[in-house]
N, C-alpha and C positions, 0 to 999 in steps of 0.2 A: 196606359200607365206611363208616367214620365220618370226618368231616372234622376236621382239626386246627384247633384254635383258635389264632388269632394273639394276641400280647400287645400289640397296638397300643392297645387300650382301657386297659390297665393303665399303659402309659407316658404316655398322654395324661392320665389321671386323676392320676398322680403329679405330672406337670408342672403341671397346673392347681392341685393342692393346694399345691405349693411356691410357685407364683406368688401364690396367694391369701394364704399366710402371709407372704410378703414385703410384700404390699400392706398387710396388717393391721399389720405391724411398722412400716412407714413412717407409717401413719396414727397409730399410737400415739406415735411420735416427734413428729409434728406437733402433736398435742394436748398432749404434755408441754411443748413449746415455748410453746404458748398458755397453759398453766397457769403456766409460768415468767414469762411476761409479766404475768399476773394477780398473781403474787407480787411482782414488781418494782413494779407499780403501787400495791399496798397497803402494802408494807413499806418503800419508800424514797420520798423526795421527788423523784420523776421527773416530767419535763414531760409533759403530756398529749399534745402533738404527737409526742413521741418514742414513746410507747406506741402511738399511732395508726399511725405509720410502721412500727414493728416488727411490729405485728399484721397490717398489710396485706402486708408483705413475707413473713411466714410463710405467710399464706393463699395469696397469688398464687404464691409460690415452690413451695408444695406442689402447687398445681394444675398448674403447668408441669412439675414433676418427674413427677407421676402421668401426665400426658398423654404425655410423652416415652416412658414405659415401656408405654404402651398400656393403662393402667388407667382405670377409670371415675372421673370426678371429679364430685362433687356440685355442682350449679349454685349452691348457696348458698355454697360455698367461693369460687367465682369472684366472685359478687356482693359478698360480705362483704369480700374482699380489695381489689377495685376501689373499693368505697365508702370503705374506710378510707384507701387511698392517695390517692384523689381529694379527699376531705374534708381530709385532712392537708395536701395540697399547696395547695389553695385557701385554707385557713385560715392557713397559713404565709405565703403571698404577700400576703394582704389584711390581716388583722388580727392575726396571730400568736396568736390565741385561738380555741379550738375551741368551737363551740356545744354546750352541755351539759357542757363540761369533760371530766373523766375518765370520766364516765358514758357518753359516746358510744362510745369505742373498746371499753370493757368490755362495754357492752350489745350491740354488733355481734358481738364475738367470742363472747359467751355465747349469742347467738341462733344463730350458725352452729354452735356445738357442740351445742346442744339439738336443732336441726333435723337435724343429721347423725346424732345418736344416735337420734332418733325414726324416721328413714328406714332405720336399720340399717347405716349407713355406718361406725359406730364400733364 
C-alpha cells in the first residue's frame, strides 16, 4: 500500500514565494523613493536638512513597515535612517547647517543602497 502525499509543502511554498515577492516589491518602492529624493536633491534647489529628514523618514519607515510584516530588515537600513534623522535634528536645533552639506545625506543613502545591494537585499 502506498501513502498519499499531502499538499502541505506546496501550500507553504506558494505562500513563501508570494510573501517574498511582496517583500521585493516593497523594497523596490523604498529604493524608488530614495532615487526620487536623489532626483530632488540634484534637480531642485532643496535644503539639505529637508533631504536629510526625507531620507531618514523613508529608511526608518521602511524598517518599521518591514518589521511589522515579519520581514527581515537590513541593519544598515536602521543605522542609515537613524543617523540621518539624528544628524538632521541636531543640525537643525544647533546651527541649521549640516556638516558636509548635501553630500552627507546623499552619501548615507548611497551607502545604504550599495550595502543592501551587496548583501542581496535588493
